[in-house]
DSSP file (Angstrom, degrees, kcal/mol; ACC not computed):
  #  RESIDUE AA STRUCTURE BP1 BP2  ACC     N-H-->O    O-->H-N    N-H-->O    O-->H-N    TCO  KAPPA ALPHA  PHI   PSI    X-CA   Y-CA   Z-CA
    1    1 A M              0   0    0      0, 0.0     2,-0.2     0, 0.0    65,-0.0   0.000 360.0 360.0 360.0 136.4    0.0    0.0    0.0
    2    2 A C        -     0   0    0      1,-0.0     2,-0.6     0, 0.0     0, 0.0  -0.480 360.0-139.2 -75.7 146.7    1.3    3.4   -0.9
    3    3 A D        -     0   0    0     -2,-0.2     2,-0.3     0, 0.0    -1,-0.0  -0.935  22.9-161.3-108.3 111.4    1.8    6.0    1.8
    4    4 A Y        -     0   0    0     -2,-0.6     5,-0.0     1,-0.1     0, 0.0  -0.673  20.3-106.8 -98.6 148.3    0.5    9.4    0.6
    5    5 A S     >  -     0   0    0     -2,-0.3     4,-2.2     1,-0.1     3,-0.2  -0.246  24.2-115.7 -70.1 155.6    1.5   12.7    2.1
    6    6 A P  H  > S+     0   0    0      0, 0.0     4,-2.6     0, 0.0     5,-0.2   0.842 117.2  58.2 -57.8 -33.3   -0.9   14.8    4.2
    7    7 A A  H  > S+     0   0    0      2,-0.2     4,-2.3     1,-0.2     5,-0.1   0.909 106.3  47.1 -64.1 -41.5   -0.7   17.5    1.5
    8    8 A L  H  > S+     0   0    0     -3,-0.2     4,-2.1     2,-0.2    -1,-0.2   0.913 112.1  50.4 -66.2 -42.0   -2.0   15.0   -1.1
    9    9 A K  H  X S+     0   0    0     -4,-2.2     4,-2.5     1,-0.2    -2,-0.2   0.920 111.6  48.1 -60.5 -43.9   -4.8   13.9    1.2
   10   10 A A  H  X S+     0   0    0     -4,-2.6     4,-2.7     2,-0.2    -2,-0.2   0.890 108.3  55.3 -64.6 -39.5   -5.8   17.5    1.8
   11   11 A F  H  X S+     0   0    0     -4,-2.3     4,-0.5     1,-0.2    -1,-0.2   0.939 112.4  42.0 -58.5 -48.0   -5.7   18.3   -1.9
   12   12 A F  H >< S+     0   0    0     -4,-2.1     3,-1.0     1,-0.2     4,-0.3   0.925 115.4  49.6 -66.1 -44.7   -8.2   15.4   -2.6
   13   13 A F  H >< S+     0   0    0     -4,-2.5     3,-1.1     1,-0.3    -2,-0.2   0.897 108.9  51.6 -62.8 -41.8  -10.4   16.2    0.3
   14   14 A D  H 3< S+     0   0    0     -4,-2.7    -1,-0.3     1,-0.2    -2,-0.2   0.573  94.6  74.1 -74.1  -8.5  -10.7   19.9   -0.4
   15   15 A S  T << S+     0   0    0     -3,-1.0     2,-0.2    -4,-0.5    -1,-0.2   0.578  75.7  95.8 -84.6  -7.9  -11.7   19.2   -4.0
   16   16 A L    <   -     0   0    0     -3,-1.1     2,-0.1    -4,-0.3   133,-0.0  -0.583  69.9-131.2 -85.0 143.2  -15.3   18.0   -3.3
   17   17 A S     >  -     0   0    0     -2,-0.2     4,-2.3     1,-0.1     5,-0.2  -0.400  31.5-105.5 -77.6 167.3  -18.4   20.3   -3.4
   18   18 A Q  H  > S+     0   0    0      1,-0.2     4,-2.6     2,-0.2     5,-0.2   0.894 121.9  53.9 -62.5 -39.4  -20.7   20.3   -0.4
   19   19 A S  H  > S+     0   0    0      1,-0.2     4,-2.1     2,-0.2    -1,-0.2   0.909 110.0  46.7 -60.7 -43.2  -23.3   18.3   -2.4
   20   20 A Q  H  > S+     0   0    0      2,-0.2     4,-2.0     1,-0.2    -1,-0.2   0.885 111.0  52.2 -67.8 -38.2  -20.7   15.6   -3.2
   21   21 A M  H  X S+     0   0    0     -4,-2.3     4,-2.1     2,-0.2    -2,-0.2   0.926 109.3  49.9 -62.1 -44.1  -19.6   15.5    0.4
   22   22 A D  H  X S+     0   0    0     -4,-2.6     4,-1.3     1,-0.2    -2,-0.2   0.906 109.4  51.4 -61.5 -42.2  -23.2   15.0    1.5
   23   23 A N  H  X S+     0   0    0     -4,-2.1     4,-0.5     1,-0.2    -1,-0.2   0.874 110.1  49.8 -63.3 -37.1  -23.6   12.2   -1.0
   24   24 A L  H >< S+     0   0    0     -4,-2.0     3,-0.9     1,-0.2    -1,-0.2   0.907 108.8  51.3 -67.9 -40.5  -20.5   10.5    0.3
   25   25 A T  H 3< S+     0   0    0     -4,-2.1    -1,-0.2     1,-0.2    -2,-0.2   0.746 106.4  53.6 -74.0 -21.8  -21.5   10.6    3.9
   26   26 A I  H 3< S+     0   0    0     -4,-1.3     2,-0.4    -5,-0.2    -1,-0.2   0.571  81.1 106.2 -89.5  -6.5  -24.9    9.1    3.4
   27   27 A M    <<  -     0   0    0     -3,-0.9     3,-0.1    -4,-0.5    68,-0.0  -0.584  53.9-162.8 -73.0 125.8  -23.6    6.0    1.6
   28   28 A S  S    S+     0   0    0     -2,-0.4     2,-0.4     1,-0.2    -1,-0.2   0.849  80.3  34.2 -78.3 -33.9  -23.9    3.0    4.0
   29   29 A E  S    S-     0   0    0      2,-0.1     2,-1.3    44,-0.0    -1,-0.2  -0.979  85.3-127.8-121.9 135.4  -21.5    0.9    1.9
   30   30 A K        +     0   0    0     -2,-0.4    43,-2.9    41,-0.3     2,-0.4  -0.663  41.3 165.7 -86.1  92.9  -18.6    2.4    0.1
   31   31 A R  E     -a   73   0A   0     -2,-1.3    66,-3.1    41,-0.2    67,-0.8  -0.924  14.8-168.9-112.8 134.4  -19.0    1.1   -3.5
   32   32 A I  E     -ab  74  98A   0     41,-3.0    43,-1.7    -2,-0.4     2,-0.5  -0.970  13.3-142.8-123.0 134.3  -17.1    2.6   -6.4
   33   33 A M  E     -ab  75  99A   0     65,-2.1    67,-2.6    -2,-0.4     2,-0.6  -0.846   9.0-155.0 -96.0 132.9  -17.7    1.9  -10.1
   34   34 A V  E     -ab  76 100A   0     41,-3.1    43,-2.6    -2,-0.5     2,-0.5  -0.940  14.7-168.5-107.5 115.0  -14.6    1.7  -12.3
   35   35 A I  E     -ab  77 101A   0     65,-3.2    67,-2.9    -2,-0.6     2,-0.4  -0.913   6.2-172.2-113.3 125.2  -15.6    2.6  -15.9
   36   36 A N  E     -ab  78 102A   0     41,-3.0    43,-2.4    -2,-0.5    67,-0.2  -0.958  10.8-154.8-118.5 134.2  -13.2    2.0  -18.8
   37   37 A G    >   -     0   0    0     65,-2.9     3,-1.5    -2,-0.4     4,-0.3   0.120  43.3 -17.1 -93.8-155.4  -14.0    3.2  -22.3
   38   38 A P  T 3  S-     0   0    0      0, 0.0    67,-0.3     0, 0.0    -1,-0.2  -0.100 121.3  -0.3 -59.1 138.0  -13.1    2.3  -25.8
   39   39 A N  T >  S+     0   0    0      1,-0.1     3,-1.6    -3,-0.1     7,-0.2   0.314  92.9 111.7  72.3  -4.4  -10.1    0.1  -26.6
   40   40 A L  G X   +     0   0    0     -3,-1.5     3,-1.4     1,-0.3    16,-0.3   0.716  66.1  70.6 -72.3 -17.0   -9.1   -0.3  -23.0
   41   41 A N  G 3  S+     0   0    0     -4,-0.3    -1,-0.3     1,-0.2    15,-0.2   0.648  93.4  59.8 -66.4 -13.8  -10.1   -4.0  -23.3
   42   42 A L  G X> S+     0   0    0     -3,-1.6     4,-2.4    13,-0.1     3,-2.2   0.314  73.9 135.7 -97.3   7.0   -7.0   -4.3  -25.5
   43   43 A L  T <4  +     0   0    0     -3,-1.4    13,-0.5     1,-0.3    14,-0.2  -0.259  67.5  32.1 -55.9 142.9   -4.6   -3.2  -22.8
   44   44 A G  T 34 S+     0   0    0      8,-0.7    -1,-0.3     2,-0.4    11,-0.2   0.086 126.6  45.3  94.3 -21.7   -1.5   -5.3  -22.7
   45   45 A F  T <4 S+     0   0    0     -3,-2.2     2,-0.6     9,-0.1    -2,-0.2   0.653  93.9  78.8-119.1 -34.9   -1.7   -5.9  -26.5
   46   46 A R  S  < S-     0   0    0     -4,-2.4    -2,-0.4     1,-0.2     5,-0.3  -0.715 120.2 -32.4 -85.7 117.1   -2.4   -2.4  -27.9
   47   47 A E    >>  -     0   0    0     -2,-0.6     4,-2.8     1,-0.1     3,-1.7   0.883  68.4-175.4  41.6  63.1    0.7   -0.3  -28.1
   48   48 A P  H 3> S+     0   0    0      0, 0.0     4,-1.7     0, 0.0    -1,-0.1   0.777  78.7  64.4 -61.5 -25.0    2.5   -1.7  -25.1
   49   49 A G  H 34 S+     0   0    0      2,-0.2    -2,-0.1     1,-0.1     4,-0.1   0.786 116.1  29.6 -65.7 -25.2    5.3    0.8  -25.4
   50   50 A L  H <4 S+     0   0    0     -3,-1.7    -1,-0.1     2,-0.2    -3,-0.1   0.844 134.9  26.5 -97.9 -46.6    2.7    3.5  -24.7
   51   51 A Y  H  < S-     0   0    0     -4,-2.8     3,-0.2    -5,-0.3    -2,-0.2   0.513 106.2-119.1-101.3  -7.3    0.2    1.9  -22.5
   52   52 A G     <  -     0   0    0     -4,-1.7    -8,-0.7    -5,-0.4    -1,-0.3  -0.213  25.6 -84.4  92.1 173.8    2.3   -0.8  -20.8
   53   53 A S  S    S+     0   0    0    -10,-0.1     2,-0.3    -4,-0.1    -1,-0.1   0.490  88.4 110.2 -98.3  -5.9    2.0   -4.6  -20.9
   54   54 A Q        -     0   0    0     -3,-0.2    -9,-0.1    -6,-0.1   -10,-0.1  -0.539  63.6-135.2 -74.2 132.2   -0.5   -4.9  -18.0
   55   55 A T     >  -     0   0    0     -2,-0.3     4,-2.2   -11,-0.2   -11,-0.2  -0.373  21.6-110.9 -80.7 164.9   -4.0   -6.1  -19.2
   56   56 A L  H  > S+     0   0    0    -13,-0.5     4,-2.8   -16,-0.3     5,-0.2   0.889 120.2  55.5 -62.9 -38.7   -7.2   -4.5  -18.0
   57   57 A D  H  > S+     0   0    0      1,-0.2     4,-2.2     2,-0.2    -1,-0.2   0.889 108.0  48.8 -60.9 -38.4   -8.0   -7.7  -16.1
   58   58 A E  H  > S+     0   0    0      2,-0.2     4,-2.2     1,-0.2    -2,-0.2   0.906 111.1  49.0 -68.2 -41.5   -4.6   -7.4  -14.2
   59   59 A I  H  X S+     0   0    0     -4,-2.2     4,-2.4     1,-0.2    -2,-0.2   0.931 112.3  49.4 -61.0 -45.0   -5.3   -3.8  -13.4
   60   60 A N  H  X S+     0   0    0     -4,-2.8     4,-2.4     1,-0.2    -2,-0.2   0.882 109.1  51.9 -62.7 -38.9   -8.7   -4.7  -12.1
   61   61 A A  H  X S+     0   0    0     -4,-2.2     4,-2.0     2,-0.2    -1,-0.2   0.914 110.6  48.1 -64.1 -42.7   -7.3   -7.5  -10.0
   62   62 A D  H  X S+     0   0    0     -4,-2.2     4,-2.1     1,-0.2    -2,-0.2   0.907 112.1  49.5 -63.6 -41.5   -4.8   -5.1   -8.4
   63   63 A L  H  X S+     0   0    0     -4,-2.4     4,-3.0     1,-0.2    -2,-0.2   0.889 107.8  54.1 -64.8 -38.9   -7.5   -2.6   -7.7
   64   64 A T  H  X S+     0   0    0     -4,-2.4     4,-2.2     2,-0.2    -1,-0.2   0.910 108.1  50.0 -61.0 -42.6   -9.7   -5.3   -6.2
   65   65 A Q  H  X S+     0   0    0     -4,-2.0     4,-1.9     2,-0.2    -2,-0.2   0.929 113.6  44.8 -62.3 -45.8   -6.9   -6.2   -3.8
   66   66 A K  H  X S+     0   0    0     -4,-2.1     4,-2.2     1,-0.2    -2,-0.2   0.911 110.9  54.4 -64.1 -42.4   -6.4   -2.5   -2.8
   67   67 A A  H  <>S+     0   0    0     -4,-3.0     5,-3.2     1,-0.2     4,-0.4   0.899 107.3  50.5 -60.2 -40.8  -10.1   -2.0   -2.4
   68   68 A T  H ><5S+     0   0    0     -4,-2.2     3,-1.0     1,-0.2    -1,-0.2   0.923 110.7  49.1 -62.3 -44.5  -10.3   -4.9    0.0
   69   69 A Q  H 3<5S+     0   0    0     -4,-1.9    -1,-0.2     1,-0.2    -2,-0.2   0.856 115.9  43.9 -61.4 -35.2   -7.5   -3.5    2.0
   70   70 A W  T 3<5S-     0   0    0     -4,-2.2    -1,-0.2    -5,-0.1    -2,-0.2   0.332 115.9-110.3 -98.1   6.6   -9.2   -0.1    2.1
   71   71 A G  T < 5S+     0   0    0     -3,-1.0   -41,-0.3    -4,-0.4     2,-0.3   0.818  72.1 133.6  73.5  31.5  -12.7   -1.3    2.8
   72   72 A L      < -     0   0    0     -5,-3.2     2,-0.4    -6,-0.2    -1,-0.2  -0.841  47.9-140.8-114.4 150.8  -14.2   -0.5   -0.5
   73   73 A G  E     -a   31   0A   0    -43,-2.9   -41,-3.0    -2,-0.3     2,-0.3  -0.875  22.1-160.5-105.1 145.1  -16.4   -2.4   -2.9
   74   74 A L  E     -a   32   0A   0     -2,-0.4     2,-0.4   -43,-0.2   -41,-0.2  -0.927  16.6-171.1-126.6 149.2  -15.8   -2.2   -6.7
   75   75 A E  E     -a   33   0A   0    -43,-1.7   -41,-3.1    -2,-0.3     2,-0.4  -0.993  18.9-147.9-132.5 136.2  -17.7   -2.9   -9.8
   76   76 A F  E     +a   34   0A   0     -2,-0.4     2,-0.4   -43,-0.2   -41,-0.2  -0.851  15.7 179.1-109.0 138.0  -16.0   -2.8  -13.2
   77   77 A V  E     -a   35   0A   0    -43,-2.6   -41,-3.0    -2,-0.4     2,-0.4  -1.000   2.5-179.5-133.2 133.4  -17.5   -1.8  -16.5
   78   78 A Q  E     +a   36   0A   0     -2,-0.4     2,-0.3   -43,-0.2   -41,-0.2  -0.997  13.6 162.3-130.5 130.4  -15.7   -1.7  -19.9
   79   79 A S        -     0   0    0    -43,-2.4   -39,-0.2    -2,-0.4    -2,-0.0  -0.998  38.8-157.2-147.9 143.8  -17.4   -0.6  -23.0
   80   80 A N  S    S+     0   0    0     -2,-0.3     2,-0.5   -42,-0.1   -43,-0.1   0.338  79.1  88.0 -91.9   3.9  -16.5    0.6  -26.4
   81   81 A C     >  -     0   0    0      1,-0.1     4,-1.6   -44,-0.0     3,-0.3  -0.910  69.2-147.9-112.7 127.2  -20.0    2.3  -26.6
   82   82 A E  H  > S+     0   0    0     -2,-0.5     4,-2.2     1,-0.2     5,-0.2   0.885  98.1  56.4 -57.5 -43.2  -20.7    5.8  -25.4
   83   83 A G  H  > S+     0   0    0      1,-0.2     4,-2.6     2,-0.2    -1,-0.2   0.867 104.8  51.4 -61.0 -38.3  -24.3    5.0  -24.4
   84   84 A K  H  > S+     0   0    0     -3,-0.3     4,-2.2     2,-0.2    -1,-0.2   0.877 108.7  51.7 -67.8 -36.7  -23.2    2.1  -22.1
   85   85 A I  H  X S+     0   0    0     -4,-1.6     4,-2.2     2,-0.2    -2,-0.2   0.926 111.3  47.7 -63.3 -43.9  -20.7    4.4  -20.4
   86   86 A I  H  X S+     0   0    0     -4,-2.2     4,-2.2     2,-0.2    -2,-0.2   0.921 111.0  50.4 -63.8 -44.8  -23.5    7.0  -19.9
   87   87 A E  H  X S+     0   0    0     -4,-2.6     4,-1.6     1,-0.2    -1,-0.2   0.876 109.5  52.0 -61.4 -37.1  -25.9    4.3  -18.5
   88   88 A S  H  X S+     0   0    0     -4,-2.2     4,-1.5     2,-0.2    -1,-0.2   0.916 108.2  50.7 -65.2 -42.5  -23.2    3.1  -16.1
   89   89 A L  H  X S+     0   0    0     -4,-2.2     4,-1.1     1,-0.2    -2,-0.2   0.884 106.1  56.0 -61.8 -37.9  -22.7    6.7  -14.9
   90   90 A H  H  X S+     0   0    0     -4,-2.2     4,-0.6     1,-0.2     3,-0.4   0.879 104.6  53.1 -61.8 -37.3  -26.5    6.9  -14.3
   91   91 A R  H >X S+     0   0    0     -4,-1.6     4,-2.3     1,-0.2     3,-0.9   0.850  99.4  63.5 -64.3 -34.0  -26.3    3.8  -12.1
   92   92 A V  H 3X S+     0   0    0     -4,-1.5     4,-1.6     1,-0.2    -1,-0.2   0.880  92.3  65.8 -57.2 -37.1  -23.6    5.5  -10.1
   93   93 A R  H 3< S+     0   0    0     -4,-1.1    -1,-0.2    -3,-0.4    -2,-0.2   0.852 118.5  19.0 -54.1 -39.0  -26.1    8.2   -9.1
   94   94 A T  H << S+     0   0    0     -3,-0.9    -1,-0.2    -4,-0.6    -2,-0.2   0.613 133.2  34.9-110.5 -15.5  -28.3    5.7   -7.1
   95   95 A E  H  < S+     0   0    0     -4,-2.3     2,-0.3     1,-0.0    -3,-0.2   0.544 107.4  49.5-120.3  -8.8  -26.0    2.7   -6.3
   96   96 A F     <  -     0   0    0     -4,-1.6   -64,-0.2    -5,-0.4     3,-0.1  -0.890  65.2-130.4-136.4 159.5  -22.4    3.9   -5.8
   97   97 A A  S    S-     0   0    0    -66,-3.1     2,-0.3    -2,-0.3   -65,-0.2   0.693  84.8 -49.6 -79.0 -20.5  -20.5    6.5   -3.8
   98   98 A G  E     -b   32   0A   0    -67,-0.8   -65,-2.1    24,-0.2     2,-0.3  -0.979  57.6-102.5 171.0-171.4  -18.7    7.6   -7.0
   99   99 A A  E     -bc  33 124A   0     24,-2.2    26,-2.5    -2,-0.3     2,-0.5  -0.987   4.3-143.9-144.3 150.8  -16.7    6.5  -10.0
  100  100 A I  E     -bc  34 125A   0    -67,-2.6   -65,-3.2    -2,-0.3     2,-0.5  -0.979  33.5-166.4-107.8 124.7  -13.3    6.2  -11.5
  101  101 A L  E     +bc  35 126A   0     24,-2.9    26,-2.6    -2,-0.5     2,-0.6  -0.956  27.9 176.0-127.0 120.3  -13.6    6.9  -15.2
  102  102 A N  E     +b   36   0A   0    -67,-2.9   -65,-2.9    -2,-0.5   -62,-0.1  -0.900  11.5 178.2-112.2  97.2  -11.1    6.3  -18.0
  103  103 A A    >   -     0   0    0     -2,-0.6     3,-1.9     1,-0.3     4,-0.2   0.400  19.6-158.9 -82.7   3.3  -13.2    7.4  -21.0
  104  104 A G  G >  S-     0   0    0      1,-0.3     3,-1.8   -67,-0.2    -1,-0.3  -0.258  71.1  -4.8  54.9-136.6  -10.4    6.8  -23.5
  105  105 A G  G >  S+     0   0    0    -67,-0.3     3,-1.3     1,-0.3     4,-0.3   0.714 126.2  72.1 -62.5 -22.7  -10.9    8.7  -26.7
  106  106 A Y  G X> S+     0   0    0     -3,-1.9     4,-2.4     1,-0.2     3,-1.0   0.701  78.6  79.9 -67.1 -16.5  -14.3    9.9  -25.5
  107  107 A T  G <4 S+     0   0    0     -3,-1.8    36,-2.8     1,-0.2    37,-0.7   0.861 100.0  37.8 -52.8 -36.8  -12.5   12.2  -23.1
  108  108 A H  G <4 S+     0   0    0     -3,-1.3    -1,-0.2    -4,-0.3    -2,-0.2   0.460 128.4  29.1 -98.1  -3.7  -11.8   14.6  -26.0
  109  109 A T  T <4 S+     0   0    0     -3,-1.0     2,-1.0    -4,-0.3    -2,-0.2   0.592  87.2  97.1-132.8 -16.7  -15.2   14.3  -27.8
  110  110 A S     X  +     0   0    0     -4,-2.4     4,-1.5     1,-0.2    -1,-0.1  -0.702  23.5 164.7-101.7 100.3  -18.1   13.4  -25.6
  111  111 A V  H  > S+     0   0    0     -2,-1.0     4,-2.7     2,-0.2    -1,-0.2   0.832  83.7  61.1 -67.4 -33.8  -20.3   16.2  -24.4
  112  112 A A  H  > S+     0   0    0      2,-0.2     4,-1.9     1,-0.2    -1,-0.2   0.888 104.1  46.2 -64.1 -40.7  -22.9   13.5  -23.5
  113  113 A I  H  > S+     0   0    0      2,-0.2     4,-2.3     1,-0.2    -1,-0.2   0.910 112.1  52.1 -68.1 -40.6  -20.5   11.8  -21.0
  114  114 A R  H  X S+     0   0    0     -4,-1.5     4,-2.2     1,-0.2    -2,-0.2   0.936 109.7  49.0 -57.6 -46.5  -19.6   15.2  -19.5
  115  115 A D  H  X S+     0   0    0     -4,-2.7     4,-2.2     1,-0.2    -1,-0.2   0.874 109.3  52.7 -62.9 -37.4  -23.3   16.0  -19.1
  116  116 A A  H  X S+     0   0    0     -4,-1.9     4,-1.7     2,-0.2    -1,-0.2   0.908 107.3  51.9 -65.1 -41.3  -23.9   12.6  -17.4
  117  117 A I  H  X>S+     0   0    0     -4,-2.3     4,-0.7     1,-0.2     5,-0.5   0.935 112.9  45.0 -59.5 -46.1  -21.0   13.3  -14.9
  118  118 A L  H  <5S+     0   0    0     -4,-2.2     3,-0.5     1,-0.2    -1,-0.2   0.867 111.4  54.3 -65.5 -36.2  -22.6   16.6  -14.0
  119  119 A A  H  <5S+     0   0    0     -4,-2.2    -1,-0.2     1,-0.2    -2,-0.2   0.804 100.6  57.4 -70.9 -30.4  -26.1   15.1  -13.8
  120  120 A I  H  <5S-     0   0    0     -4,-1.7    -1,-0.2    -3,-0.2    -2,-0.2   0.711  87.1-148.1 -80.0 -17.8  -25.3   12.3  -11.3
  121  121 A E  T  <5 +     0   0    0     -4,-0.7   -98,-0.1    -3,-0.5    -3,-0.1   0.861  57.2 117.6  52.2  40.8  -24.0   14.6   -8.6
  122  122 A K  S   <S-     0   0    0     -5,-0.5    -1,-0.2   -99,-0.1     2,-0.2  -0.948  76.1 -90.2-128.2 151.8  -21.5   12.0   -7.4
  123  123 A P        -     0   0    0      0, 0.0   -24,-2.2     0, 0.0     2,-0.4  -0.444  42.9-175.5 -68.0 131.1  -17.7   12.4   -7.4
  124  124 A V  E     -c   99   0A   0    -26,-0.2    25,-2.2    -2,-0.2    26,-0.8  -0.997  10.7-156.4-125.2 129.3  -16.1   11.1  -10.6
  125  125 A I  E     -cd 100 150A   0    -26,-2.5   -24,-2.9    -2,-0.4     2,-0.4  -0.936  12.4-142.1-108.0 123.3  -12.3   11.0  -11.0
  126  126 A E  E     -cd 101 151A   0     24,-2.5    26,-2.7    -2,-0.6     2,-0.3  -0.693  24.6-174.5 -81.7 129.7  -11.0   11.0  -14.5
  127  127 A V  E     - d   0 152A   0    -26,-2.6     2,-0.3    -2,-0.4    26,-0.2  -0.936  12.6-177.5-127.2 152.0   -7.9    8.8  -15.0
  128  128 A H  E     - d   0 153A   0     24,-2.0    26,-0.9    -2,-0.3    27,-0.7  -0.990  25.7-144.5-144.7 140.2   -5.6    8.1  -17.9
  129  129 A L  S    S+     0   0    0     -2,-0.3    27,-2.4    24,-0.2     2,-0.2   0.894  91.5  39.0 -67.9 -41.1   -2.7    5.7  -18.2
  130  130 A T  S    S-     0   0    0     25,-0.2    24,-1.3    24,-0.1    25,-0.2  -0.495  97.0-100.5-101.8 174.8   -0.7    8.2  -20.3
  131  131 A N    >   -     0   0    0     23,-0.3     3,-2.0    22,-0.3     4,-0.2  -0.843  27.6-164.6 -98.0 102.0   -0.4   11.9  -20.0
  132  132 A P  G >  S+     0   0    0      0, 0.0     3,-1.6     0, 0.0     7,-0.2   0.815  86.9  63.3 -57.0 -30.3   -2.8   13.4  -22.7
  133  133 A A  G 3  S+     0   0    0      1,-0.3     7,-0.1    -3,-0.1    -2,-0.0   0.712 103.1  49.3 -67.5 -18.8   -1.1   16.8  -22.4
  134  134 A A  G <  S+     0   0    0     -3,-2.0    -1,-0.3     5,-0.1     3,-0.1   0.277 107.6  66.7-101.6   9.6    2.1   15.2  -23.7
  135  135 A R  S <  S-     0   0    0     -3,-1.6     5,-0.1     1,-0.3     0, 0.0  -0.163  99.9 -23.3-112.1-155.4    0.5   13.5  -26.6
  136  136 A D    >   -     0   0    0      1,-0.1     3,-1.6    -2,-0.1     4,-0.4  -0.138  63.7-115.1 -53.6 148.5   -1.2   14.5  -29.9
  137  137 A S  G >  S+     0   0    0      1,-0.3     3,-1.3     2,-0.2     4,-0.2   0.842 114.7  59.0 -59.2 -34.9   -2.7   18.1  -29.9
  138  138 A F  G 3  S+     0   0    0      1,-0.3     3,-0.4     2,-0.1    -1,-0.3   0.685 103.7  53.7 -69.7 -15.1   -6.2   16.7  -30.2
  139  139 A R  G <  S+     0   0    0     -3,-1.6    -1,-0.3    -7,-0.2    -2,-0.2   0.493  86.3  84.4 -92.1  -4.9   -5.8   14.8  -27.0
  140  140 A R  S <  S+     0   0    0     -3,-1.3     2,-0.5    -4,-0.4    -1,-0.2   0.611  80.4  66.1 -79.3 -11.3   -4.7   17.8  -24.9
  141  141 A H        -     0   0    0     -3,-0.4     2,-0.5    -4,-0.2    -1,-0.1  -0.950  65.9-160.1-116.2 125.2   -8.2   19.0  -24.1
  142  142 A S        -     0   0    0     -2,-0.5     4,-0.4     1,-0.1   -34,-0.2  -0.887  11.1-165.9-100.9 124.6  -10.5   17.0  -21.9
  143  143 A L  S    S+     0   0    0    -36,-2.8     4,-0.2    -2,-0.5   -35,-0.1   0.666  92.6  51.7 -74.7 -16.8  -14.2   17.7  -22.1
  144  144 A L  S >> S+     0   0    0    -37,-0.7     4,-1.7     1,-0.1     3,-1.6   0.734  85.4  80.8 -93.3 -24.9  -14.6   15.7  -18.9
  145  145 A A  T 34 S+     0   0    0      1,-0.3    -1,-0.1     2,-0.2    -2,-0.1   0.846  90.5  53.2 -56.2 -39.7  -12.0   17.4  -16.6
  146  146 A G  T 34 S+     0   0    0     -4,-0.4    -1,-0.3     1,-0.2    -2,-0.1   0.708 112.6  45.1 -70.3 -19.2  -14.2   20.3  -15.7
  147  147 A A  T <4 S+     0   0    0     -3,-1.6    -1,-0.2    -4,-0.2    -2,-0.2   0.706 101.2  80.0 -93.8 -24.0  -17.1   18.0  -14.6
  148  148 A A  S  < S-     0   0    0     -4,-1.7   -23,-0.2     1,-0.1     3,-0.1  -0.435  81.5-128.0 -81.0 156.6  -14.9   15.6  -12.6
  149  149 A V  S    S-     0   0    0    -25,-2.2     2,-0.3     1,-0.2   -24,-0.2   0.723  88.3 -13.2 -74.5 -19.9  -13.7   16.3   -9.1
  150  150 A G  E     -d  125   0A   0    -26,-0.8   -24,-2.5     2,-0.0     2,-0.4  -0.979  58.4-134.6-170.9 164.4  -10.1   15.5  -10.3
  151  151 A S  E     -d  126   0A   0     -2,-0.3     2,-0.4   -26,-0.2   -24,-0.2  -0.997  12.1-172.0-132.3 135.3   -8.0   14.1  -13.0
  152  152 A I  E     +d  127   0A   0    -26,-2.7   -24,-2.0    -2,-0.4     2,-0.3  -0.991  21.7 161.4-128.1 122.1   -5.0   11.8  -12.6
  153  153 A A  E     +d  128   0A   0     -2,-0.4   -22,-0.3   -26,-0.2   -24,-0.2  -0.967  42.6  29.8-143.6 153.4   -2.9   11.0  -15.7
  154  154 A G  S    S+     0   0    0    -24,-1.3   -23,-0.3   -26,-0.9   -25,-0.2   0.498  83.1 100.6  85.8   4.8    0.4    9.8  -16.9
  155  155 A L  S >  S-     0   0    0    -27,-0.7     3,-1.3     1,-0.4   -25,-0.2   0.154  77.1-133.7-109.7  18.4    1.1    7.4  -14.1
  156  156 A G  T >  S-     0   0    0    -27,-2.4     3,-2.0     1,-0.3     4,-0.4  -0.329  74.8 -15.5  63.4-147.2    0.2    4.1  -15.7
  157  157 A A  T >> S+     0   0    0      1,-0.3     4,-1.4     2,-0.2     3,-0.9   0.726 128.3  75.1 -62.8 -21.6   -2.0    1.8  -13.6
  158  158 A A  H <> S+     0   0    0     -3,-1.3     4,-2.7     1,-0.2    -1,-0.3   0.750  81.7  70.5 -63.0 -22.1   -1.1    3.8  -10.5
  159  159 A S  H <> S+     0   0    0     -3,-2.0     4,-1.7     1,-0.2    -1,-0.2   0.916 101.0  44.9 -58.9 -42.4   -3.5    6.5  -11.8
  160  160 A Y  H <> S+     0   0    0     -3,-0.9     4,-2.6    -4,-0.4    -2,-0.2   0.916 111.7  52.1 -66.0 -44.0   -6.3    4.2  -11.0
  161  161 A E  H  X S+     0   0    0     -4,-1.4     4,-2.6     1,-0.2    -2,-0.2   0.894 108.3  50.7 -62.4 -40.4   -4.8    3.3   -7.6
  162  162 A L  H  X S+     0   0    0     -4,-2.7     4,-2.0     2,-0.2    -1,-0.2   0.898 110.6  49.5 -64.3 -39.8   -4.5    7.0   -6.7
  163  163 A A  H  X S+     0   0    0     -4,-1.7     4,-1.7    -5,-0.2    -2,-0.2   0.920 112.0  48.3 -63.9 -42.9   -8.1    7.6   -7.6
  164  164 A L  H  X S+     0   0    0     -4,-2.6     4,-1.9     1,-0.2    -2,-0.2   0.899 108.6  54.2 -64.0 -40.6   -9.2    4.6   -5.5
  165  165 A Y  H  X S+     0   0    0     -4,-2.6     4,-1.4     1,-0.2    -1,-0.2   0.897 103.3  56.6 -61.0 -39.9   -7.1    5.8   -2.6
  166  166 A W  H >X S+     0   0    0     -4,-2.0     3,-0.5     1,-0.2     4,-0.5   0.924 107.4  48.4 -56.7 -45.3   -8.9    9.2   -2.7
  167  167 A F  H >< S+     0   0    0     -4,-1.7     3,-1.3     1,-0.2     4,-0.4   0.862 104.9  59.5 -63.9 -34.4  -12.2    7.4   -2.3
  168  168 A S  H >< S+     0   0    0     -4,-1.9     3,-1.0     1,-0.3    -1,-0.2   0.811  96.5  61.8 -64.5 -27.6  -10.7    5.4    0.6
  169  169 A L  H << S+     0   0    0     -4,-1.4    -1,-0.3    -3,-0.5    -2,-0.2   0.732 101.3  53.5 -67.8 -20.8  -10.1    8.7    2.4
  170  170 A K  T <<        0   0    0     -3,-1.3    -1,-0.2    -4,-0.5    -2,-0.2   0.531 360.0 360.0 -91.1  -7.7  -13.8    9.4    2.4
  171  171 A A    <         0   0    0     -3,-1.0    -1,-0.2    -4,-0.4    -2,-0.1   0.504 360.0 360.0 -68.2 360.0  -14.8    6.1    4.0
């Protein structure tokens, strides 16, 4: 388990709105949905020099182990379809404390996913394995970042773990 500094903990804690804080405190069980978008089912095979050799199943297994240590429940969704991602976010509104979202290419194109994040009034952390700001110019702008409580990028699979750790601080 990683040991994060008090400054990092304060940064994450201070980023929630009052509405999001209220939603977190009324959840009886701390369940987080991890949503992965297009092509992430190909992790480990697709451009391993860029995305690494770890598969999505391996990342999910590592997250499950951390979640157990931190007293969190997880549900995983992977879809190459924008509508399924939106439907999953809608479920977060009533069934989960929040979500970790790697929307893949939809990060840069989907107003509909952004609107779903805003509509559910639950904390969503945007994650990316790579650093979009250091890649192609069309990847440098996230339509989702302004709707999410935070974004973690460029740290490989640790991006997911840091997002999960943030949720553990709210338990």
